[in-house]
N, C-alpha and C positions, 0 to 999 in steps of 0.2 A: 466609780471608775473615771479617771481623767480622759477627756476626749481631745483629740488633736484638732487644731484649727483647720477649717476647710481649705485654706490656702496651702497649708502643709500637706494635706491629703491630696490636693490637686497636683502639687509638685511631685509627690511620691508616685502617683499614678502615671504622670507624664514620664518620669524617669524609668519606671518599670516598663511601660509600653515601648519606649525608645530602645531599651536594652533588648526586649523581645524581638522588635523589628530588625535590630542589627544582628540577631542571632547569638546573643551573649551566652546562651546555654551551651553552644557548640563552639565557643571561641576560646580566647586565652584564659588562663587561670585568673587573671585580674578581672576580666569581664564577668566570668562566672561568679567570682567572689562579690563583685559589685551587685550583681543580680540577686545573689543570696542575701546580701545586706539590705537591699531595698525590700525584698520579699519579707524578711524578718521584721523590718521597721513597719511596713504596712500592717502586718499581722498584729504587732504589739499596739500600734496606734488605733486599731479598730477592735481589739479584744477578740480576735479570731485565731484559728490555728492553721488555716490553709489559705493560699493565695486567692483562690476563687471566691471564698467567702469574704476575704479582706477587701477585694476589689468591689464586690457588691456593697459591702458596708460603707466603704469610703465614698463610693459614688452616690450612695443614698444620703450621705451627709453634706454633699456639695450643694451650693445655692441653686435653687430652682428645681432640685430633685423632688421636693414636696412643696407645693404652693404655700402651705401654712407656715413654712419655716423661712420664708424669704423676707421677713419683716425688716431686717436690717438693710435690705437693698431697695426698699421702697422710697420714693421721693417724699421728703417731709411735707406735711400739709402746710399751706400758707397760714400764717397767723392772722386771724381776723381781730381787729381792734375791738376792745370792749366799748359799749356805748359811750362811756365817759371820755374815751380817747379819740372819738371821731371828731372831725373838724366841725365847727358850728356852721349851720346852714346859712347861706347869704340871702 
């Protein structure tokens, strides 16, 4: 299964939460449709069938959700020169 990039998931979650906070489910037809579109996209992106599971799955994939999965965010280790590359002692 293809997995959505964490940045995409984070953006979808933010849009979903903003629409919920603004009361989109009780608003204009356009706002309800946008909420339905975001909900559907989150479900497809996470391989789930309902929004609660989609939000859990999406948040689980975000950086920092699991310490063993944040390797791309760690600072690169400084390169130590090989003994032949070190400057001669004076």
